[in-house]
NUZAPA-671972 format. One record per residue (C-alpha): residue number from 0; x, z, y; residue in three letters. Coordinates in Angstrom, 1 decimal. Example, Ala and Ser with C-alpha at 12.3 -4.5 7.8 and 13.67 -1.06 7.14 Angstrom:
REC   num       c1       c3       c2   residuo
REC     0     12.3      7.8     -4.5       ALA
REC     1     13.7      7.1     -1.1       SER
***
This chain:
REC   num       c1       c3       c2   residuo
REC     0     17.6     15.5     12.2       MET
REC     1     17.5     17.0     15.8       SER
REC     2     13.9     18.2     15.4       LEU
REC     3     14.6     19.7     12.0       LEU
REC     4     17.3     21.9     13.4       ASP
REC     5     14.7     23.6     15.6       VAL
REC     6     12.9     25.2     12.6       THR
REC     7     15.4     25.1      9.7       ILE
REC     8     17.4     28.1     10.9       VAL
REC     9     14.3     30.4     11.1       ASN
REC    10     14.8     31.5      7.5       VAL
REC    11     18.6     31.8      7.9       ALA
REC    12     18.5     34.4     10.7       ILE
REC    13     19.0     37.4      8.2       PRO
REC    14     21.8     35.6      6.4       SER
REC    15     23.6     34.7      9.7       ILE
REC    16     23.2     38.3     10.9       GLN
REC    17     24.7     39.7      7.7       GLU
REC    18     27.5     37.1      7.5       GLY
REC    19     28.7     37.6     11.1       LEU
REC    20     27.9     41.3     11.3       ASP
REC    21     25.9     40.9     14.5       SER
REC    22     22.8     42.4     16.0       SER
REC    23     19.4     40.8     15.5       ALA
REC    24     19.1     40.1     19.3       SER
REC    25     22.5     38.3     19.4       THR
REC    26     21.7     36.1     16.4       VAL
REC    27     18.3     35.2     17.7       GLN
REC    28     20.2     33.2     20.3       TRP
REC    29     21.2     30.9     17.5       VAL
REC    30     17.6     29.7     17.5       VAL
REC    31     16.8     30.2     21.2       SER
REC    32     20.0     28.7     22.6       GLY
REC    33     19.4     25.5     20.8       TYR
REC    34     15.8     25.3     22.1       ALA
REC    35     17.0     26.1     25.7       LEU
REC    36     19.7     23.4     25.8       ALA
REC    37     17.3     20.9     24.0       PHE
REC    38     14.6     21.3     26.6       GLY
REC    39     17.1     21.1     29.6       LEU
REC    40     18.5     17.7     28.7       THR
REC    41     15.4     15.8     27.4       LEU
REC    42     14.3     14.1     30.7       VAL
REC    43     17.9     13.4     31.9       ALA
REC    44     18.7     12.0     28.4       GLY
REC    45     15.6      9.7     28.5       GLY
REC    46     16.5      8.4     32.0       ARG
REC    47     20.1      7.8     31.0       LEU
REC    48     18.8      5.7     28.1       GLY
REC    49     16.5      3.8     30.5       ASP
REC    50     19.5      3.0     32.7       ALA
REC    51     22.4      2.5     30.2       TYR
REC    52     20.7      1.5     27.0       GLY
REC    53     19.2      3.3     24.0       ARG
REC    54     22.0      2.3     21.7       ARG
REC    55     24.7      3.9     23.8       ARG
REC    56     22.8      7.1     24.2       LEU
REC    57     21.9      7.3     20.6       MET
REC    58     25.5      6.8     19.4       LEU
REC    59     26.8      9.3     22.0       GLY
REC    60     24.1     11.8     21.1       GLY
REC    61     24.9     11.5     17.4       LEU
REC    62     28.6     12.0     18.0       VAL
REC    63     27.9     15.1     20.0       GLY
REC    64     25.4     16.4     17.4       PHE
REC    65     27.8     15.8     14.5       VAL
REC    66     30.7     17.5     16.2       LEU
REC    67     28.7     20.5     17.4       SER
REC    68     27.1     20.9     13.9       SER
REC    69     30.5     21.1     12.4       ALA
REC    70     31.5     23.6     15.0       ALA
REC    71     28.5     25.8     14.2       VAL
REC    72     29.1     25.7     10.5       GLY
REC    73     32.8     26.6     10.8       LEU
REC    74     32.5     29.1     13.7       ALA
REC    75     34.0     32.5     12.8       PRO
REC    76     32.0     34.6     15.3       THR
REC    77     28.4     34.9     16.5       ALA
REC    78     29.5     34.1     20.0       GLU
REC    79     31.1     30.8     19.0       LEU
REC    80     28.1     29.9     16.9       VAL
REC    81     25.8     30.4     20.0       ILE
REC    82     28.1     28.2     22.2       VAL
REC    83     28.2     25.5     19.5       ALA
REC    84     24.4     25.7     19.2       ARG
REC    85     24.0     25.2     22.9       LEU
REC    86     26.1     22.1     22.7       LEU
REC    87     24.2     20.9     19.7       GLN
REC    88     20.9     21.4     21.6       GLY
REC    89     22.2     19.4     24.5       ALA
REC    90     23.3     16.5     22.2       ALA
REC    91     19.8     16.6     20.6       ALA
REC    92     18.3     16.4     24.1       GLY
REC    93     20.3     13.2     24.8       LEU
REC    94     19.4     11.7     21.4       LEU
REC    95     15.7     12.5     20.9       THR
REC    96     14.0     10.7     23.8       PRO
REC    97     15.7      7.4     22.9       GLN
REC    98     13.3      7.1     19.9       SER
REC    99     10.1      7.0     22.0       SER
REC   100     11.8      4.8     24.6       GLY
REC   101     12.9      2.4     22.0       LEU
REC   102      9.4      2.2     20.6       ILE
REC   103      8.1      1.5     24.1       GLN
REC   104     10.5     -1.4     24.4       GLU
REC   105     10.2     -3.0     21.0       LEU
REC   106      6.5     -2.6     20.1       PHE
REC   107      3.2     -3.2     21.7       SER
REC   108     -0.5     -2.9     20.9       GLY
REC   109     -1.4     -1.8     17.4       SER
REC   110      2.3     -2.1     16.2       GLU
REC   111      3.3      0.5     18.8       ARG
REC   112      0.6      2.8     17.5       GLY
REC   113      1.9      2.4     13.9       ARG
REC   114      5.5      3.0     15.1       ALA
REC   115      4.5      6.2     16.9       PHE
REC   116      2.6      7.2     13.7       GLY
REC   117      5.8      7.2     11.8       TYR
REC   118      7.5      9.0     14.7       PHE
REC   119      4.8     11.7     14.6       GLY
REC   120      5.3     11.9     10.9       LEU
REC   121      8.9     13.0     11.4       THR
REC   122      7.9     15.5     14.1       VAL
REC   123      5.3     17.1     11.8       SER
REC   124      7.4     17.2      8.7       ILE
REC   125     10.5     18.5     10.6       ALA
REC   126      8.4     21.4     12.0       SER
REC   127      6.9     22.3      8.7       ALA
REC   128      9.6     21.4      6.2       ALA
REC   129     12.5     23.1      8.0       GLY
REC   130     11.8     26.6      6.5       PRO
REC   131     11.5     25.1      3.0       LEU
REC   132     14.8     23.1      3.2       LEU
REC   133     16.6     26.1      4.7       GLY
REC   134     15.3     28.4      1.9       GLY
REC   135     16.4     25.9     -0.7       LEU
REC   136     20.0     25.6      0.6       ILE
REC   137     20.4     29.4      1.0       ILE
REC   138     19.0     30.0     -2.5       ALA
REC   139     21.4     27.4     -4.0       ALA
REC   140     24.5     28.3     -2.1       ALA
REC   141     24.0     32.0     -1.4       GLY
REC   142     23.5     33.7      1.9       PRO
REC   143     27.1     33.7      3.0       GLU
REC   144     27.8     30.0      2.5       LEU
REC   145     24.2     28.8      2.7       GLY
REC   146     23.6     29.3      6.4       TRP
REC   147     26.8     27.4      7.2       ARG
REC   148     25.7     24.5      5.0       LEU
REC   149     22.5     24.2      7.0       LEU
REC   150     24.6     22.9      9.8       PHE
REC   151     27.4     21.2      7.9       LEU
REC   152     24.9     19.0      6.1       ILE
REC   153     24.3     17.3      9.5       ASN
REC   154     27.8     15.8      9.4       VAL
REC   155     27.3     13.3      6.6       PRO
REC   156     23.7     12.6      7.6       ILE
REC   157     24.8     12.0     11.2       GLY
REC   158     27.6      9.6     10.1       LEU
REC   159     25.1      7.6      8.2       VAL
REC   160     22.8      7.6     11.2       ALA
REC   161     25.6      6.3     13.4       MET
REC   162     26.1      3.3     11.1       VAL
REC   163     22.4      2.6     11.0       ALA
REC   164     22.1      2.7     14.8       VAL
REC   165     25.1      0.5     15.3       ALA
REC   166     23.7     -2.1     12.9       ARG
REC   167     20.0     -1.9     13.7       LEU
REC   168     19.5     -0.9     17.3       VAL
REC   169     19.9     -3.9     19.7       PRO
REC   170     22.6     -3.5     22.4       PRO
REC   171     21.6     -3.3     26.0       PRO
REC   172     21.5     -6.4     28.3       ASP
REC   173     25.0     -6.3     29.7       ASP
REC   174     23.9     -8.7     32.5       GLY
REC   175     21.6     -6.2     34.0       ALA
REC   176     23.0     -3.7     36.4       SER
REC   177     22.0     -0.1     35.5       PRO
REC   178     19.9      1.9     37.9       ASP
REC   179     21.7      4.6     39.9       ARG
REC   180     21.1      8.0     38.2       ILE
REC   181     19.2     10.6     40.2       ASP
REC   182     21.7     13.4     39.8       VAL
REC   183     20.0     15.7     42.4       ALA
REC   184     16.6     15.2     40.7       GLY
REC   185     18.2     16.0     37.3       ALA
REC   186     19.7     19.3     38.7       VAL
REC   187     16.4     20.4     40.3       LEU
REC   188     14.3     19.6     37.2       LEU
REC   189     16.9     21.3     35.0       GLY
REC   190     16.8     24.4     37.2       LEU
REC   191     13.0     24.6     37.0       SER
REC   192     13.0     24.2     33.2       VAL
REC   193     15.9     26.7     32.9       LEU
REC   194     13.9     29.3     35.0       CYS
REC   195     11.0     28.9     32.6       LEU
REC   196     12.7     28.6     29.3       LEU
REC   197     15.5     31.2     29.7       TYR
REC   198     13.1     34.1     30.2       PRO
REC   199     11.0     32.9     27.2       LEU
REC   200     13.9     32.7     24.8       VAL
REC   201     15.2     36.0     26.2       SER
REC   202     11.9     37.7     25.2       ILE
REC   203     12.4     36.3     21.7       GLU
REC   204     15.9     37.8     21.7       ALA
REC   205     14.6     41.2     22.8       GLY
REC   206     15.5     41.1     26.5       ARG
REC   207     13.1     41.5     29.5       ARG
REC   208     15.4     41.3     32.6       LEU
REC   209     15.4     37.5     33.0       PRO
REC   210     11.6     37.5     33.6       LEU
REC   211     12.4     37.6     37.3       VAL
REC   212     13.7     34.0     37.0       LEU
REC   213     10.1     32.8     36.6       LEU
REC   214      9.8     33.1     40.4       VAL
REC   215     12.1     30.1     40.6       GLY
REC   216      9.9     27.8     38.5       VAL
REC   217      7.4     26.8     41.3       PRO
REC   218     10.2     26.7     43.9       LEU
REC   219     12.4     24.3     42.0       PHE
REC   220      9.4     22.3     40.7       ALA
REC   221      8.2     21.8     44.3       TYR
REC   222     11.7     20.8     45.5       ALA
REC   223     11.9     18.3     42.6       PHE
REC   224      8.6     16.8     43.5       GLY
REC   225      9.5     16.4     47.2       ARG
REC   226     12.9     14.9     46.3       TRP
REC   227     11.5     12.4     43.8       GLU
REC   228      8.8     11.1     46.2       ARG
REC   229     11.5     10.8     48.9       ARG
REC   230     13.5      8.5     46.6       LEU
REC   231     10.5      6.4     45.9       VAL
REC   232      9.7      6.0     49.6       ARG
REC   233     13.3      4.8     50.2       ARG
REC   234     13.2      2.3     47.4       GLY
REC   235     15.5      4.1     45.0       HIS
REC   236     15.0      4.8     41.3       SER
REC   237     13.8      8.4     40.7       PRO
REC   238     14.6     10.5     37.6       LEU
REC   239     10.8     10.6     36.8       LEU
REC   240      8.2      8.6     38.8       ASP
REC   241      5.7     11.3     39.6       LEU
REC   242      3.2      8.7     40.7       ASP
REC   243      2.7      8.1     36.9       LEU
REC   244      0.6     11.3     37.0       LEU
REC   245     -1.6      9.8     39.7       ARG
REC   246     -1.8      6.2     38.7       ARG
REC   247     -2.1      6.9     34.9       LEU
REC   248     -4.4      9.9     34.4       PRO
REC   249     -4.0      9.6     30.7       GLY
REC   250     -0.3     10.4     31.0       TYR
REC   251     -0.9     13.7     32.7       GLY
REC   252     -3.7     14.7     30.3       SER
REC   253     -1.6     13.7     27.3       GLY
REC   254      1.3     15.9     28.6       MET
REC   255     -1.1     18.8     28.9       LEU
REC   256     -2.6     18.3     25.5       ILE
REC   257      0.9     18.1     23.9       GLY
REC   258      2.2     21.2     25.6       THR
REC   259     -0.9     23.3     24.7       LEU
REC   260     -0.9     22.0     21.1       TYR
REC   261      2.8     22.8     20.5       PHE
REC   262      2.2     26.2     22.1       THR
REC   263     -0.4     27.0     19.5       GLY
REC   264      1.1     25.2     16.6       PHE
REC   265      4.8     25.9     16.5       THR
REC   266      4.6     29.7     16.5       GLY
REC   267      2.3     29.8     13.5       VAL
REC   268      5.1     28.8     11.1       PHE
REC   269      7.7     31.2     12.6       LEU
REC   270      5.2     34.1     12.4       THR
REC   271      4.1     33.1      8.9       ALA
REC   272      7.7     33.0      7.7       SER
REC   273      8.4     36.4      9.1       VAL
REC   274      5.1     37.9      7.8       TRP
REC   275      5.8     36.6      4.3       LEU
REC   276      9.3     37.9      4.1       GLN
REC   277      8.8     41.2      5.9       ASP
REC   278      5.3     42.3      4.8       SER
REC   279      5.1     40.5      1.4       ARG
REC   280      8.8     40.8      0.5       ASP
REC   281      9.1     37.2     -0.7       VAL
REC   282     12.3     35.2     -0.6       SER
REC   283     13.1     32.6      2.1       ALA
REC   284     12.6     29.9     -0.6       LEU
REC   285      9.2     31.3     -1.6       HIS
REC   286      8.0     31.5      2.0       ALA
REC   287      9.1     27.9      2.5       GLY
REC   288      7.2     26.7     -0.6       LEU
REC   289      4.0     28.5      0.6       LEU
REC   290      4.2     26.6      3.9       LEU
REC   291      4.9     23.2      2.3       THR
REC   292      1.3     22.0      2.0       PRO
REC   293      1.2     21.5      5.7       PHE
REC   294      4.0     19.0      5.6       ALA
REC   295      2.2     17.2      2.7       ALA
REC   296     -0.9     16.9      4.8       GLY
REC   297      1.0     15.7      7.8       SER
REC   298      2.8     13.1      5.8       ALA
REC   299     -0.5     11.6      4.8       ILE
REC   300     -2.4     11.6      8.1       SER
REC   301      0.3     10.8     10.6       SER
REC   302      0.9      7.2      9.6       PRO
REC   303     -2.8      6.6      9.1       LEU
REC   304     -3.6      8.0     12.5       ALA
REC   305     -1.0      5.7     14.0       GLY
REC   306     -2.7      2.7     12.5       ARG
REC   307     -6.2      3.6     13.8       PHE
REC   308     -5.4      5.1     17.2       VAL
REC   309     -5.9      1.8     19.1       ASN
REC   310     -9.4      1.4     17.7       ARG
REC   311    -10.6      5.0     18.0       VAL
REC   312     -8.7      6.3     21.1       GLY
REC   313     -8.8      9.8     22.3       ARG
REC   314    -11.7     11.0     20.0       PRO
REC   315     -9.1     10.9     17.2       LEU
REC   316     -7.1     13.8     18.8       THR
REC   317    -10.3     15.7     19.5       VAL
REC   318    -11.4     15.6     15.8       VAL
REC   319     -7.9     16.3     14.6       ALA
REC   320     -7.4     19.4     16.7       ILE
REC   321    -10.8     20.7     15.7       ALA
REC   322    -10.1     20.1     12.0       ALA
REC   323     -6.7     21.9     12.3       MET
REC   324     -8.4     24.9     14.1       MET
REC   325    -11.0     25.2     11.4       ALA
REC   326     -8.4     25.2      8.7       ALA
REC   327     -6.2     27.8     10.5       VAL
REC   328     -9.3     30.0     11.1       ALA
REC   329    -10.1     29.9      7.3       ALA
REC   330     -6.5     30.8      6.5       ALA
REC   331     -6.6     33.7      8.9       ALA
REC   332     -9.8     35.0      7.3       ALA
REC   333     -8.8     34.6      3.7       ILE
REC   334     -5.0     34.8      3.5       GLY
REC   335     -4.1     38.3      4.9       PRO
REC   336     -5.2     41.0      2.5       GLY
REC   337     -4.6     38.9     -0.7       ARG
REC   338     -2.0     39.9     -3.1       THR
REC   339      1.3     38.0     -3.2       THR
REC   340      0.4     36.0     -6.4       PRO
REC   341     -3.0     35.0     -4.8       GLU
REC   342     -1.4     33.6     -1.6       LEU
REC   343     -0.7     30.2     -3.2       ALA
REC   344     -4.4     29.4     -3.8       TRP
REC   345     -5.5     31.3     -0.7       ALA
REC   346     -3.2     29.5      1.6       PHE
REC   347     -2.4     26.1      0.1       ALA
REC   348     -5.7     24.3      0.6       PRO
REC   349     -6.2     25.4      4.2       PHE
REC   350     -2.6     24.6      5.1       LEU
REC   351     -3.0     21.2      3.6       PHE
REC   352     -6.1     20.6      5.7       LEU
REC   353     -4.4     21.9      8.8       ALA
REC   354     -1.6     19.5      8.1       GLY
REC   355     -4.1     16.6      7.9       LEU
REC   356     -5.3     17.6     11.3       GLY
REC   357     -1.9     18.3     12.8       GLY
REC   358     -0.5     15.0     11.6       GLY
REC   359     -3.3     13.2     13.4       ALA
REC   360     -2.6     14.9     16.7       VAL
REC   361      1.1     14.3     17.4       VAL
REC   362      1.4     10.5     17.0       SER
REC   363     -1.9      9.5     18.6       PRO
REC   364     -1.3     11.7     21.5       ASN
REC   365      2.2     10.1     22.0       ILE
REC   366      0.7      6.6     21.7       THR
REC   367     -2.1      7.3     24.2       LEU
REC   368      0.0      9.2     26.6       THR
REC   369      2.7      6.5     26.9       LEU
REC   370      0.4      3.5     26.4       SER
REC   371      0.5      2.4     30.1       GLU
REC   372      3.9      3.7     31.1       VAL
REC   373      6.2      0.8     32.1       PRO
REC   374      9.1      0.3     29.7       PRO
REC   375     11.7      0.8     32.5       ARG
REC   376     10.5      4.5     32.6       MET
REC   377      9.7      4.8     28.9       GLY
REC   378     12.7      7.1     28.2       GLY
REC   379     12.2      9.4     31.1       ALA
REC   380      8.4      9.6     30.5       ALA
REC   381      8.9     10.2     26.8       GLY
REC   382     11.6     12.9     27.6       GLY
REC   383      9.2     14.6     30.0       ALA
REC   384      6.5     14.6     27.3       LEU
REC   385      8.9     16.1     24.8       GLN
REC   386     10.1     18.6     27.4       THR
REC   387      6.5     19.8     27.6       GLY
REC   388      6.4     20.1     23.8       GLN
REC   389      9.6     22.2     23.8       ARG
REC   390      8.3     24.4     26.6       ILE
REC   391      5.1     24.9     24.6       GLY
REC   392      7.1     25.7     21.4       SER
REC   393      9.1     28.3     23.2       SER
REC   394      6.0     29.9     24.8       ILE
REC   395      4.2     29.8     21.5       GLY
REC   396      7.0     31.4     19.5       ALA
REC   397      7.5     34.2     22.0       ALA
REC   398      3.8     34.8     22.4       LEU
REC   399      2.9     34.8     18.7       LEU
REC   400      5.9     36.9     17.6       MET
REC   401      5.2     39.4     20.3       THR
REC   402      1.6     39.7     19.2       VAL
REC   403      2.6     40.0     15.6       TYR
REC   404      5.2     42.7     16.2       GLN
REC   405      3.0     44.8     18.4       VAL
REC   406      0.0     44.8     16.2       VAL
REC   407      2.1     45.0     12.9       ALA
REC   408      3.8     48.1     14.2       ALA
REC   409      0.5     49.9     14.7       ASP
REC   410     -1.8     48.4     12.1       GLN
REC   411      0.4     46.7      9.5       GLY
REC   412      1.7     43.3      8.8       GLY
REC   413     -1.6     41.7      7.6       ASP
REC   414     -3.4     42.8     10.8       ALA
REC   415     -0.5     41.5     12.9       GLY
REC   416     -0.5     38.1     11.2       PHE
REC   417     -4.3     37.8     11.5       ARG
REC   418     -4.1     38.6     15.2       THR
REC   419     -1.3     36.2     15.8       ALA
REC   420     -3.3     33.4     14.1       LEU
REC   421     -6.3     34.3     16.3       ALA
REC   422     -4.0     34.0     19.4       THR
REC   423     -2.9     30.6     18.2       ALA
REC   424     -6.5     29.5     17.8       LEU
REC   425     -7.2     30.6     21.4       ALA
REC   426     -4.4     28.4     22.6       VAL
REC   427     -5.4     25.5     20.4       LEU
REC   428     -8.9     25.8     21.8       SER
REC   429     -7.4     25.0     25.3       LEU
REC   430     -5.7     21.9     23.8       ALA
REC   431     -9.1     20.9     22.3       LEU
REC   432    -10.8     21.3     25.7       ALA
REC   433     -8.1     19.2     27.4       ALA
REC   434     -8.6     16.5     24.7       ALA
REC   435    -12.3     16.5     25.3       VAL
REC   436    -11.9     16.2     29.0       VAL
REC   437     -9.4     13.3     28.5       ALA
REC   438    -11.9     11.6     26.2       TRP
REC   439    -14.7     11.9     28.7       ARG
REC   440    -12.4     10.6     31.4       THR
REC   441    -11.1      7.6     29.4       ALA
REC   442    -14.6      6.6     28.2       ARG
REC   443    -13.1      4.7     25.3       ARG
REC   444    -10.7      2.7     27.5       THR
REC   445     -8.6      0.5     25.1       PRO
REC   446     -4.9      1.3     24.8       VAL
REC   447     -2.8     -1.1     26.7       ALA
REC   448     -0.8     -3.6     24.8       ALA
***
């Protein structure tokens, strides 16, 4: 639910802008503000789950998500929509890392791989199916009411999820005293993420001034590292044990692979949706339908990859990224230039193959990255991994949309889309190189039980 809201509103931007009579740059913050708050709270949310229990954080996150979703759907002005979306993103950041942390605690060995396989399935489908679901709701309810229903539908779903969590997720051990939360570390890490994400989402919204904040990224990151190591030396619990990067090289390489993959992968769908609606004048529903084959491919490969990752190891992600790149390259070569009726057969097979590859990237990478992380740090480590993914998503969306708009303004939409896909392939090639290096380093080391 929280991941779906990252992409589902992409097709609703024109409807929101018309319904609230706002500028495009203002309404773009409906998308960007959610991503910003989401990325800021992931690591802190994971660490809170480590300390106080997944069940409590999941229920608290769901309550916040339901209330903020209702506030977005009922907000009368664009400014209130943006504020509510910020709160919704923060609630999602508290909720999401509990899933990976819970898998770390409850599963081991091959069962953990299968569990992460289904988790990866939800990530892939949420990213690809969001535009389709958004298009369906807007087509059924109309642009004025449809965009509000995109958010209000979270209310009944969230209430059902609360009942499921209360019944199925085990309560924390009340006899164990929770670790003291590293508030200073959370602030320093939050500032470094803010200095990185805020300029990126501002670029998407048409503003350039906040780029100066990028100077603060290395400063706050360095201060965060010094502070965390100081806590460890004094015997206190850090927000994130940075020694994981040194002791577990697979964790650092997995974070890099995930960040690069989401940088190249996420922007493809946003750019494709804009290209289809702007250059080909198709409806939001039609655009979503054309992108659906990716979700179908991911739905098939992600659970299967989760079952075999323990046997195959890192080579699985290498092959999967390479397969996805080949399919995207074929789509870039064949899709642009075709007439609108031809797009279905020109796109569908290659998007399906790209989905098969993409579904076999996310869940194996999560499994391999977190395989040796101790359960007591599972939430924070998973939150850091997902923070990298959110940063990659923001970079990718800003990069690919900028490339598309610049080239399209000069050479037309087809050339812009083809160039954007070529840019995505260049980034994915870096993810492939990182996966190859991780493979060679691991030398088929078995995944820890």
